[in-house]
Steps between C-alpha positions, in 0.01 A plus 500: 500500500853618363742323299751310731810683606828308542544452889808280468740776460815497706424729804671578832315506827140441409262775560176343599183707578168322602181690546134424554267465207288775657798733440508444127482811280155583381566426140600142582180449710298623201497157359203262470695216646591701812377357823679630803466175701694291251671725241869519496798602287870429483626636180847584656642439861466882550132491415314240694136529619342240711146466647454519877154380563563126595810328606469184291409676193770760538769248517361292213467805278846602595654167408353537159598854437869453611500196260489753199831650634679152445712525198530126423246402238331847503298583198583849354248476228181542707264755348137563411565315177660185644267323719693181499817681636291659764357169625833331504651791704209489741554132549876548543454774753273289716753219503819705544383749757384252761842328496664807618244631763432160660820469693467831658134427597641199690704745721198703616213256498452162686420195296121532535509859376742415215268219403209737487678752280634232258158361459343843441789560245405197303137589490561855391759388248235283339224761516722774356625286220128444412468875488792528257322244274167681529664826385623351168248699309686825629790415262555595160641306199859425509727768349228763489683724731852474335487856365357675794706729718475489881238772518287331240534170661398622844190665352395197322535284814286752707235488234504124474453450867208739508336338207558154652291593799243708321422212270435282800798279431665585830219369715672153541815667588330711780332185618836321533643803680212468762606128534852598577388742768317216673814297522675702786541423856313823603819628687627848445872462387773643704624736241860518635534121502357481147756761373793330693425153335428634162820721512700196590358295212568790252853534611551123422342549175722785392801306613406199281422735222845652522667160516310386192583804302872435575479139381336591166 
């Protein structure tokens, strides 16, 4: 986890790069929470990683990740010493992201397929929010990281994650991840279709972010 960056800056033609979770750098895979089938990241539009094991799971996780790119209501105070902010941001991302991706899903899937993906999304959202709640012990006392630089912060986060699992507190989280993996539709996603849909959704997000920044 890193301190949130400001993604609402005024930019020109958006550069969007979406890659597979399996292509993540080794240092980012070296995370006790990493699971190639469901792990994803969208810290910036140029740095998006999505899983490609199951179609319904991929679109559900993608919706959540791009929700973090939405500027409206974004929490910029998420950190290892602010659990409440992290939980609020996770909830917001699940709600916001789906709004952007759903309209494009309707262009590429029939009603039955869309219903299946929407149902999977709701199931996964509930389970993953349970996982966020179950990880509360990972977080430190509010304000305890205020004087830390980025290198110190990252080092503490890595150690906290390892300790969280070594102490057995991560068992519930892992169990919830396994539940997520059982929610899929057992179809290998069409990667080009996934990238096309997510790219369109991100472009809409960036456009809305730009308009919002102008109105502030």
